[in-house]
C-alpha positions as CSV (number, residue, x, y, z in Angstrom):
1,X,82.3,135.7,84.7
2,X,85.5,133.8,85.5
3,X,86.1,132.5,89.0
4,X,89.4,131.6,90.5
5,X,89.9,128.3,92.1
6,X,90.9,128.1,95.7
7,X,93.7,125.8,96.8
8,X,91.0,123.2,97.8
9,X,89.3,123.4,94.5
10,X,92.6,122.9,92.6
11,X,92.9,119.5,94.2
12,X,89.6,118.3,92.8
13,X,90.0,115.5,90.4
14,X,93.8,116.0,90.2
15,X,95.3,113.2,92.1
16,X,94.3,109.7,90.9
17,X,92.7,107.7,93.8
18,X,95.1,104.8,93.4
19,X,98.0,107.2,94.1
20,X,96.1,108.7,97.1
21,X,95.8,105.1,98.3
22,X,99.5,104.3,97.8
23,X,100.5,107.5,99.7
24,X,98.1,106.6,102.4
25,X,99.5,103.0,102.6
26,X,103.0,104.4,102.9
27,X,101.9,106.8,105.6
28,X,100.3,103.9,107.4
29,X,103.6,102.0,107.2
30,X,105.5,105.0,108.6
31,X,102.9,105.2,111.5
32,X,103.4,101.6,112.3
33,X,107.2,101.9,112.4
34,X,107.4,105.4,113.9
35,X,104.7,105.1,116.6
36,X,104.8,101.5,117.9
37,X,103.0,102.7,121.1
38,X,99.9,102.9,119.0
39,X,100.0,99.2,118.2
40,X,97.0,97.1,119.1
41,X,96.3,93.4,119.4
42,X,93.9,92.1,116.8
43,X,92.7,88.5,117.1
44,X,93.2,86.5,113.9
45,X,95.0,89.5,112.4
46,X,96.4,87.8,109.3
47,X,93.1,86.3,108.4
48,X,91.1,89.5,109.0
49,X,93.7,91.5,107.0
50,X,93.6,89.0,104.1
51,X,89.8,88.9,104.0
52,X,89.5,92.7,103.9
53,X,92.2,93.0,101.2
54,X,90.6,90.3,99.1
55,X,87.2,91.9,99.4
56,X,88.7,95.2,98.4
57,X,90.4,93.7,95.3
58,X,87.3,91.9,94.3
59,X,85.0,94.9,94.8
60,X,87.3,97.2,92.9
61,X,87.7,94.7,90.1
62,X,84.0,94.3,89.8
63,X,83.6,98.0,89.5
64,X,86.2,98.2,86.8
65,X,84.6,95.3,84.9
66,X,81.2,96.9,85.1
67,X,82.5,100.1,83.6
68,X,84.3,98.2,80.8
69,X,81.1,96.2,80.1
70,X,79.3,99.3,79.1
71,X,82.3,101.0,77.4
72,X,82.7,103.9,79.7
73,X,85.9,105.4,81.1
74,X,87.4,104.4,84.4
75,X,89.8,107.4,84.3
76,X,89.2,109.1,87.7
77,X,90.6,112.5,86.7
78,X,88.3,112.9,83.6
79,X,84.8,112.0,84.7
80,X,83.4,114.3,82.0
81,X,84.4,111.6,79.5
82,X,81.9,109.2,81.1
83,X,79.5,107.9,78.5
84,X,77.0,106.0,80.7
85,X,75.8,105.7,84.2
86,X,76.3,102.2,85.6
87,X,73.6,101.3,88.1
88,X,73.7,97.5,88.1
89,X,75.9,94.9,89.7
90,X,78.1,96.3,92.5
91,X,76.8,99.8,91.5
92,X,73.4,98.8,92.8
93,X,74.9,98.5,96.3
94,X,77.6,101.3,96.3
95,X,78.0,104.3,94.0
96,X,81.7,104.0,94.4
97,X,82.8,100.4,94.6
98,X,86.3,101.1,93.2
99,X,86.9,103.7,95.9
100,X,85.3,101.4,98.5
101,X,87.6,98.7,97.2
102,X,90.7,100.9,97.8
103,X,89.4,101.7,101.3
104,X,88.9,98.0,102.1
105,X,92.5,97.3,100.8
106,X,93.8,100.0,103.1
107,X,91.7,98.5,106.0
108,X,93.3,95.2,105.4
109,X,96.8,96.9,105.4
110,X,95.8,98.8,108.6
111,X,94.7,95.5,110.2
112,X,98.0,93.8,109.2
113,X,100.0,96.7,110.7
114,X,97.7,96.8,113.8
115,X,98.3,100.5,114.5
116,X,95.6,102.9,115.6
117,X,97.0,105.7,113.4
118,X,97.0,103.4,110.4
119,X,93.2,103.0,111.0
120,X,92.8,106.7,111.3
121,X,94.6,107.1,107.9
122,X,91.9,104.9,106.3
123,X,89.3,107.4,107.5
124,X,91.5,110.3,106.2
125,X,91.7,108.5,102.8
126,X,87.9,108.2,102.7
127,X,87.5,111.9,103.6
128,X,89.9,113.0,101.0
129,X,88.4,110.9,98.3
130,X,84.9,112.0,99.2
131,X,85.8,115.7,99.1
132,X,88.2,115.9,96.2
133,X,87.1,113.0,94.0
134,X,83.5,111.8,94.6
135,X,81.8,115.2,95.2
136,X,83.3,116.7,92.0
137,X,82.5,113.6,90.1
138,X,78.9,113.7,91.3
139,X,78.6,117.4,90.3
140,X,79.8,116.6,86.7
141,X,77.6,113.5,86.4
142,X,74.5,115.5,87.6
143,X,75.2,118.1,84.9
144,X,75.8,115.5,82.2
145,X,73.1,112.9,83.0
146,X,70.4,115.0,84.8
147,X,67.4,113.5,86.5
148,X,68.2,109.8,86.0
149,X,71.6,110.3,87.8
150,X,69.9,112.3,90.5
151,X,67.5,109.4,91.0
152,X,70.5,107.1,91.3
153,X,72.1,109.3,93.9
154,X,68.9,109.2,95.9
155,X,68.6,105.4,95.7
156,X,72.1,104.1,96.3
157,X,74.5,105.1,99.0
158,X,77.8,106.8,98.3
159,X,80.0,104.3,100.0
160,X,78.0,101.4,101.4
């Protein structure tokens, strides 16, 4: 029996997360310039922004390197091509360090912009990535790797 995809289902695994992050960053910039009334004071703003961005870059890079070390794909729109489940290194702390890295980068950008709507857009990014990227990836990985992957899901948090 064939089922038709809803509009929401059609978005699953279609938009690469770095593109979602770039669009989110641009929307954050628009919010900063278009809604200055939502600006907030953040002590040590440049330092906090730099620390968050650096943490995001390092975490994302660690995730990529862990995938490369075992020879599995990092292509986010084709999780079915995954050849191994990575559970060590940063993957022992977060099931999605690359997406968490993008969220931290956006958090650094939001801190730099110091705009409340920019911070809300970080949460919107996380919600979108969870629904349209992570949940479908987890479904595919459960089907492909079975009980060992389910055990991993139960032992490591999705984000942090």
